[in-house]
C-alpha positions as CSV (number, residue, x, y, z in Angstrom):
1,X,-20.5,14.0,33.6
2,X,-20.5,11.8,30.5
3,X,-17.2,11.1,28.7
4,X,-16.6,12.3,25.2
5,X,-17.1,9.5,22.6
6,X,-14.1,8.1,20.9
7,X,-13.8,8.2,17.1
8,X,-15.4,5.2,15.5
9,X,-12.5,4.7,13.0
10,X,-15.0,4.5,10.1
11,X,-12.5,6.5,8.0
12,X,-10.1,3.6,8.1
13,X,-12.9,1.2,7.0
14,X,-13.2,3.5,4.0
15,X,-9.4,3.0,3.4
16,X,-9.9,-0.8,3.6
17,X,-12.7,-0.7,1.0
18,X,-10.7,1.4,-1.4
19,X,-7.7,-0.7,-0.7
20,X,-9.7,-3.8,-1.6
21,X,-10.6,-2.1,-4.9
22,X,-6.9,-1.3,-5.6
23,X,-6.0,-5.0,-4.9
24,X,-8.6,-6.4,-7.2
25,X,-7.7,-3.8,-9.9
26,X,-4.0,-4.6,-9.8
27,X,-4.6,-8.4,-9.9
28,X,-6.6,-7.8,-13.1
29,X,-4.1,-5.3,-14.5
30,X,-0.8,-7.2,-13.8
31,X,-1.5,-10.9,-14.1
32,X,-0.9,-10.7,-17.9
33,X,2.9,-10.5,-17.5
34,X,3.3,-13.9,-15.8
35,X,1.5,-15.8,-18.6
36,X,2.6,-13.7,-21.6
37,X,4.9,-16.3,-23.1
38,X,2.1,-18.9,-23.1
39,X,-0.4,-16.4,-24.6
40,X,2.2,-15.5,-27.3
41,X,2.7,-19.2,-28.1
42,X,-1.0,-20.1,-28.1
43,X,-2.1,-17.0,-30.2
44,X,0.9,-16.8,-32.5
45,X,2.0,-13.2,-31.7
46,X,5.6,-11.9,-31.2
47,X,7.2,-9.9,-28.4
48,X,6.6,-6.5,-30.0
49,X,2.9,-7.3,-30.4
50,X,2.7,-8.4,-26.8
51,X,4.3,-5.0,-25.9
52,X,1.4,-3.4,-27.7
53,X,-1.1,-5.5,-25.8
54,X,0.5,-4.6,-22.4
55,X,0.5,-0.9,-23.3
56,X,-3.1,-0.8,-24.6
57,X,-4.3,-0.6,-21.1
58,X,-2.2,2.5,-20.4
59,X,-3.5,4.3,-23.4
60,X,-7.2,4.5,-22.3
61,X,-6.2,4.6,-18.7
62,X,-4.0,7.6,-19.3
63,X,-6.4,9.5,-21.6
64,X,-9.4,9.1,-19.4
65,X,-7.8,10.1,-16.1
66,X,-9.1,13.6,-16.1
67,X,-12.6,12.8,-17.6
68,X,-13.2,10.1,-15.1
69,X,-11.9,12.2,-12.3
70,X,-14.4,14.9,-13.2
71,X,-17.1,12.3,-13.5
72,X,-16.4,11.1,-10.0
73,X,-16.3,14.7,-8.7
74,X,-19.8,15.2,-10.2
75,X,-21.4,11.9,-9.4
76,X,-19.5,10.9,-6.2
77,X,-17.4,7.8,-5.5
78,X,-20.4,5.8,-4.3
79,X,-22.1,6.0,-7.7
80,X,-19.0,5.9,-10.0
81,X,-16.5,3.5,-8.5
82,X,-18.8,0.4,-8.6
83,X,-19.5,1.1,-12.3
84,X,-15.8,1.3,-13.0
85,X,-15.2,-2.0,-11.1
86,X,-17.8,-3.8,-13.1
87,X,-16.2,-2.6,-16.4
88,X,-12.7,-3.7,-15.5
89,X,-13.8,-7.0,-14.1
90,X,-15.8,-8.0,-17.2
91,X,-13.0,-6.9,-19.4
92,X,-10.6,-9.2,-17.5
93,X,-12.9,-12.2,-17.9
94,X,-13.3,-11.5,-21.6
95,X,-9.5,-12.0,-22.1
96,X,-10.1,-15.6,-21.4
97,X,-12.1,-15.7,-24.7
98,X,-9.4,-14.0,-26.8
99,X,-8.4,-15.7,-30.0
100,X,-6.0,-13.2,-31.5
101,X,-4.1,-10.0,-31.1
102,X,-7.0,-7.5,-31.6
103,X,-9.2,-9.2,-29.1
104,X,-6.5,-8.9,-26.5
105,X,-5.9,-5.3,-27.3
106,X,-9.7,-4.5,-27.2
107,X,-10.1,-6.1,-23.8
108,X,-7.0,-4.3,-22.4
109,X,-8.4,-0.9,-23.8
110,X,-11.7,-1.6,-22.1
111,X,-10.0,-2.5,-18.8
112,X,-8.1,0.8,-19.0
113,X,-11.4,2.7,-19.3
114,X,-12.7,0.9,-16.2
115,X,-9.7,1.5,-14.0
116,X,-9.0,5.1,-15.0
117,X,-11.3,6.7,-12.4
118,X,-10.4,4.5,-9.5
119,X,-7.4,6.4,-8.0
120,X,-8.6,10.0,-8.7
121,X,-11.8,9.0,-6.9
122,X,-9.9,7.4,-4.1
123,X,-7.6,10.4,-3.6
124,X,-10.6,12.8,-3.6
125,X,-12.3,10.5,-1.1
126,X,-9.2,10.7,1.2
127,X,-9.4,14.5,0.9
128,X,-12.9,14.3,2.4
129,X,-12.4,11.5,4.9
130,X,-8.8,11.6,6.1
131,X,-7.1,14.4,8.2
132,X,-3.9,15.9,6.6
133,X,-1.6,14.6,9.3
134,X,-2.6,11.0,8.5
135,X,-2.6,11.1,4.7
136,X,0.9,9.9,3.8
137,X,0.4,6.7,5.8
138,X,-3.1,6.2,4.2
139,X,-1.6,6.8,0.7
140,X,1.2,4.4,1.6
141,X,-1.5,1.8,2.6
142,X,-3.2,2.3,-0.7
143,X,0.0,1.7,-2.6
144,X,0.5,-1.4,-0.5
145,X,-2.9,-2.7,-1.5
146,X,-1.9,-2.1,-5.2
147,X,1.3,-4.1,-4.6
148,X,-0.6,-6.9,-2.9
149,X,-2.7,-7.1,-6.1
150,X,0.5,-7.5,-8.1
151,X,1.8,-10.2,-5.7
152,X,-1.4,-12.2,-6.0
153,X,-1.7,-11.6,-9.8
154,X,1.9,-12.8,-10.5
155,X,2.2,-15.5,-7.7
156,X,-1.3,-17.1,-7.9
157,X,-1.5,-16.3,-11.6
158,X,1.6,-18.3,-12.4
159,X,0.3,-21.2,-10.4
160,X,-3.2,-21.1,-12.1
161,X,-1.7,-20.8,-15.5
162,X,0.7,-23.7,-15.0
163,X,-2.1,-25.9,-13.6
164,X,-5.2,-24.9,-15.5
165,X,-4.2,-22.6,-18.3
166,X,-4.2,-18.8,-18.7
167,X,-7.8,-18.7,-19.7
168,X,-9.0,-19.8,-16.3
169,X,-6.6,-17.3,-14.7
170,X,-8.4,-14.4,-16.4
171,X,-11.8,-15.7,-15.7
172,X,-11.2,-16.3,-12.0
173,X,-9.5,-12.9,-11.5
174,X,-12.5,-11.1,-13.1
175,X,-14.9,-12.2,-10.3
176,X,-13.8,-10.4,-7.1
177,X,-14.3,-6.9,-8.5
178,X,-18.0,-7.7,-9.2
179,X,-18.6,-8.7,-5.6
180,X,-16.7,-5.6,-4.4
181,X,-18.9,-3.3,-6.6
182,X,-22.1,-4.4,-4.9
183,X,-20.7,-4.3,-1.4
184,X,-19.2,-0.8,-1.8
185,X,-22.3,0.6,-3.2
186,X,-24.3,-0.7,-0.2
187,X,-21.9,0.4,2.5
188,X,-20.1,3.6,1.4
189,X,-21.3,7.3,1.6
190,X,-19.5,10.2,-0.1
191,X,-19.7,12.5,2.8
192,X,-18.7,11.5,6.4
193,X,-21.7,13.3,7.8
194,X,-24.0,11.0,5.8
195,X,-22.5,7.7,7.2
196,X,-24.4,6.3,10.1
197,X,-21.2,4.6,11.5
198,X,-19.2,7.9,11.8
199,X,-19.9,9.5,15.2
200,X,-19.5,13.1,16.3
201,X,-15.9,12.6,17.6
202,X,-14.7,11.1,14.3
203,X,-16.5,13.9,12.3
204,X,-14.8,16.5,14.4
205,X,-11.4,14.9,13.9
206,X,-11.9,14.7,10.1
207,X,-13.3,18.3,9.8
208,X,-10.8,20.1,12.1
209,X,-8.1,20.3,9.5
210,X,-10.5,20.6,6.7
211,X,-11.7,23.9,8.0
212,X,-8.2,25.2,8.1
213,X,-7.7,24.0,4.5
214,X,-10.9,25.7,3.3
215,X,-9.5,28.9,4.8
216,X,-6.1,28.4,3.1
217,X,-7.9,27.8,-0.3
218,X,-9.8,31.1,-0.3
219,X,-6.8,32.7,-2.1
220,X,-7.4,30.3,-5.0
221,X,-11.2,30.8,-5.3
222,X,-10.8,32.7,-8.6
223,X,-8.3,30.2,-10.2
224,X,-9.5,27.6,-12.6
225,X,-8.6,23.9,-12.8
226,X,-7.0,24.8,-16.1
227,X,-4.4,26.8,-14.1
228,X,-3.0,23.5,-12.7
229,X,-1.2,22.9,-16.0
230,X,0.5,26.4,-15.9
231,X,2.5,25.7,-12.8
232,X,6.1,24.6,-12.9
233,X,5.4,22.5,-9.8
234,X,2.8,20.5,-11.8
235,X,5.5,19.7,-14.4
236,X,7.9,18.2,-11.8
237,X,5.1,16.4,-10.0
238,X,4.1,14.8,-13.3
239,X,7.8,14.1,-14.2
240,X,8.5,12.1,-11.1
241,X,5.3,10.1,-11.6
242,X,6.2,9.5,-15.3
243,X,9.5,8.0,-14.5
244,X,8.4,6.0,-11.4
245,X,5.4,4.5,-13.2
246,X,7.5,3.6,-16.2
247,X,10.0,1.8,-13.9
248,X,7.3,0.1,-12.0
249,X,5.9,-1.4,-15.2
250,X,9.0,-3.6,-15.4
251,X,7.6,-5.7,-12.5
252,X,4.1,-5.7,-13.9
253,X,4.9,-6.7,-17.5
254,X,8.3,-8.0,-18.6
255,X,10.0,-9.0,-15.3
256,X,8.8,-12.6,-15.2
257,X,10.0,-13.1,-18.8
258,X,13.3,-11.4,-17.9
259,X,13.8,-14.0,-15.2
260,X,12.8,-16.8,-17.4
261,X,15.1,-15.8,-20.3
262,X,18.2,-14.5,-18.4
263,X,18.2,-16.9,-15.5
264,X,16.3,-19.9,-17.1
265,X,13.6,-20.0,-14.4
266,X,10.3,-21.9,-15.1
267,X,6.9,-20.1,-15.1
268,X,6.1,-21.0,-11.5
269,X,9.6,-19.9,-10.3
270,X,9.4,-16.6,-12.3
271,X,5.9,-15.8,-10.9
272,X,7.0,-16.6,-7.3
273,X,10.2,-14.5,-7.7
274,X,8.3,-11.6,-9.1
275,X,6.0,-11.9,-6.0
276,X,9.1,-11.9,-3.8
277,X,10.2,-8.6,-5.2
278,X,6.8,-7.1,-4.6
279,X,6.6,-7.9,-0.8
280,X,9.4,-5.4,0.0
281,X,7.6,-2.9,-2.2
282,X,4.4,-3.4,-0.2
283,X,6.3,-3.1,3.1
284,X,8.2,-0.1,1.9
285,X,5.0,1.7,1.0
286,X,3.7,1.3,4.6
287,X,7.0,2.2,6.2
288,X,7.5,5.2,3.8
289,X,4.1,6.6,4.6
290,X,4.7,6.3,8.4
291,X,8.2,7.9,8.0
292,X,6.8,10.8,5.9
293,X,4.0,11.5,8.4
294,X,6.3,11.3,11.4
295,X,8.8,13.7,9.8
296,X,6.0,16.1,8.8
297,X,4.5,16.1,12.3
298,X,7.9,16.8,13.8
299,X,9.1,19.5,11.3
300,X,6.0,20.7,9.5
301,X,8.2,20.7,6.4
302,X,7.2,19.2,3.1
303,X,10.8,19.5,2.0
304,X,12.1,17.3,4.8
305,X,9.2,14.8,4.6
306,X,7.8,14.5,1.1
307,X,10.8,15.6,-0.9
308,X,13.7,14.4,1.3
309,X,12.3,10.9,1.7
310,X,11.6,10.5,-2.0
311,X,15.0,11.7,-3.2
312,X,17.0,9.5,-0.8
313,X,14.7,6.4,-1.5
314,X,14.9,6.7,-5.2
315,X,18.7,7.1,-5.3
316,X,19.1,4.0,-3.1
317,X,16.7,2.1,-5.4
318,X,18.7,3.0,-8.5
319,X,22.0,2.0,-6.8
320,X,20.7,-1.4,-5.9
321,X,19.3,-2.0,-9.4
322,X,22.6,-1.1,-11.0
323,X,24.4,-3.4,-8.4
324,X,22.4,-6.4,-9.8
325,X,23.6,-5.8,-13.3
326,X,26.8,-8.0,-13.2
327,X,25.3,-10.6,-10.9
328,X,24.9,-14.1,-12.5
329,X,23.3,-15.8,-9.6
330,X,19.5,-15.5,-9.9
331,X,18.8,-15.4,-6.1
332,X,21.3,-12.7,-5.4
333,X,20.1,-10.6,-8.3
334,X,16.5,-11.0,-7.3
335,X,17.5,-10.1,-3.7
336,X,19.2,-6.9,-4.7
337,X,16.2,-5.8,-6.9
338,X,13.9,-6.7,-4.0
339,X,15.7,-4.4,-1.6
340,X,15.6,-1.8,-4.3
341,X,11.9,-2.3,-4.6
342,X,11.6,-1.6,-0.8
343,X,13.1,1.9,-1.3
344,X,10.9,2.4,-4.4
345,X,8.0,1.8,-2.1
346,X,9.2,4.3,0.6
347,X,9.2,7.0,-2.2
348,X,5.7,6.2,-3.3
349,X,3.4,7.7,-0.7
350,X,4.8,11.2,-1.2
351,X,3.7,11.2,-4.9
352,X,0.1,10.9,-4.0
353,X,0.2,13.0,-0.9
354,X,1.9,15.9,-2.6
355,X,-1.2,16.3,-4.9
356,X,-3.4,16.7,-1.8
357,X,-0.9,19.1,-0.3
358,X,-0.6,21.3,-3.4
359,X,-3.8,20.8,-5.2
360,X,-5.8,23.5,-3.4
361,X,-9.4,23.2,-4.5
362,X,-8.4,21.1,-7.5
363,X,-6.9,18.0,-5.9
364,X,-8.7,15.6,-8.2
365,X,-7.5,17.5,-11.3
366,X,-3.9,17.7,-10.1
367,X,-3.9,14.0,-9.2
368,X,-5.5,13.0,-12.5
369,X,-3.0,15.1,-14.4
370,X,-0.1,13.5,-12.5
371,X,-1.5,10.0,-12.9
372,X,-2.2,10.6,-16.6
373,X,1.5,11.5,-17.2
374,X,2.6,8.5,-15.1
375,X,0.6,6.2,-17.2
376,X,2.0,7.6,-20.4
377,X,5.4,6.5,-19.0
378,X,3.8,3.1,-18.2
379,X,2.5,2.9,-21.7
380,X,5.8,3.7,-23.4
381,X,8.0,1.3,-21.3
382,X,6.5,-2.1,-22.3
383,X,6.7,-1.1,-26.0
384,X,10.3,0.1,-25.6
385,X,11.2,-3.2,-23.9
386,X,9.5,-5.2,-26.6
387,X,11.4,-3.3,-29.2
388,X,14.7,-3.7,-27.4
389,X,14.2,-7.5,-27.1
390,X,12.9,-7.9,-30.6
391,X,15.9,-6.1,-32.1
392,X,18.8,-6.9,-29.8
393,X,17.7,-9.7,-27.4
394,X,19.7,-7.9,-24.8
395,X,18.1,-7.9,-21.3
396,X,21.0,-6.0,-19.8
397,X,19.9,-2.9,-21.7
398,X,16.5,-3.3,-20.2
399,X,17.9,-3.5,-16.7
400,X,20.0,-0.3,-17.2
401,X,16.9,1.5,-18.5
402,X,15.0,0.3,-15.4
403,X,17.7,1.9,-13.1
404,X,18.0,5.2,-15.0
405,X,14.3,5.7,-14.7
406,X,14.6,5.9,-10.9
407,X,17.5,8.4,-11.2
408,X,15.3,10.6,-13.4
409,X,12.5,10.4,-10.9
410,X,14.9,11.5,-8.1
411,X,15.9,14.5,-10.3
412,X,12.3,15.6,-10.7
413,X,11.8,15.5,-6.9
414,X,15.0,17.5,-6.4
415,X,13.7,20.2,-8.8
416,X,10.2,20.5,-7.2
417,X,9.4,23.3,-4.8
418,X,6.9,21.5,-2.5
419,X,5.8,24.6,-0.5
420,X,2.4,26.2,-0.9
421,X,0.1,25.1,-3.7
422,X,0.8,24.6,-7.4
423,X,-1.0,27.9,-8.0
424,X,1.5,29.9,-5.9
425,X,4.2,29.0,-8.5
426,X,2.3,30.3,-11.6
427,X,4.1,33.2,-13.3
428,X,3.0,36.5,-11.7
429,X,1.3,37.8,-14.9
430,X,-0.8,34.7,-15.3
431,X,-1.5,34.7,-11.6
432,X,-2.7,38.3,-11.6
433,X,-4.7,37.7,-14.8
434,X,-6.5,34.8,-13.2
435,X,-7.5,37.0,-10.3
């Protein structure tokens, strides 16, 4: 009697491919911060104008979340994601040729267009390829790949800028995404059944929980994607993402300058120190995903797993950020913020996973809506910091804002009812009308 075959683990190769895209995207997205003082000096722009440059990416990235999500739903990740990668990679390389403010803004706007569809497409792919009991760890892994991109972008970016100039940094960072686009198009398939490397055992593991989900979703068959916005749950999901993403932008934009101006670090030290704070964030994303999945398998409770882990983690993160406020020693302050970043990381996987849990048949739309609101927060924060520094020069106010954003995110998680789908929480009249 022949033994049953073991799953081929092709689903985790899919995670690695999408993780690679996330890494390259975040390198291109976040390397700007480490070189912004040199760019300002060379191009003759001020801090407020640089805030506009930093936020230009978030404008197109936010506004195109839902359109690119629908485009990916229609065309599939195999056709759409390589196109997006080429756009953001070329836009990154073009920054090397910028001669003024408007060329910088134009390149950042184009980069936002290219990256807008990456994570809605990735989340929808996970819904097809990854069983529900493994999704928090997978989403935590994706967040870790994003953080890895920030680490490389700030660490290597600071070194390249110091040695060769910021133009070479942008040109070199534009190349990996082009290579990824061709490789992904060749290897990936949208449906597990169409991939030659996925055997019957793996397909059965992927589809066992999907069948149950299809049965659960039958109650929403007459509800439209437009109903996503009517649910109170959607508001709280979007709220936590808005505040978390705004806070995260401190690392990705102004944090190296904060270290250089408050603690008098040079560009290489500031880039390395920013990298140091991102390693705990990376580890925290993996640890948080594992903890959330473990609690869920044990309790089958979204409140205990998704909600509970997020609230505790965000409160601890805020406390550590506030603890760094009076510290004058750069190493101690960076250490406190780095530990806080670890807890910010443990809260991250739940944000993505809850959209798969509660999206019903409209996961991509719920995720796109959440991510759009998150990036509005990310858009506002760099401009707000630029304005604060231009008018007051007080970095302590920026640090306090950074901490309060994490408190606000914790409040949103506390208010969220994570049970059922977002459609279950629509007002009864609207719910009955939709049916």
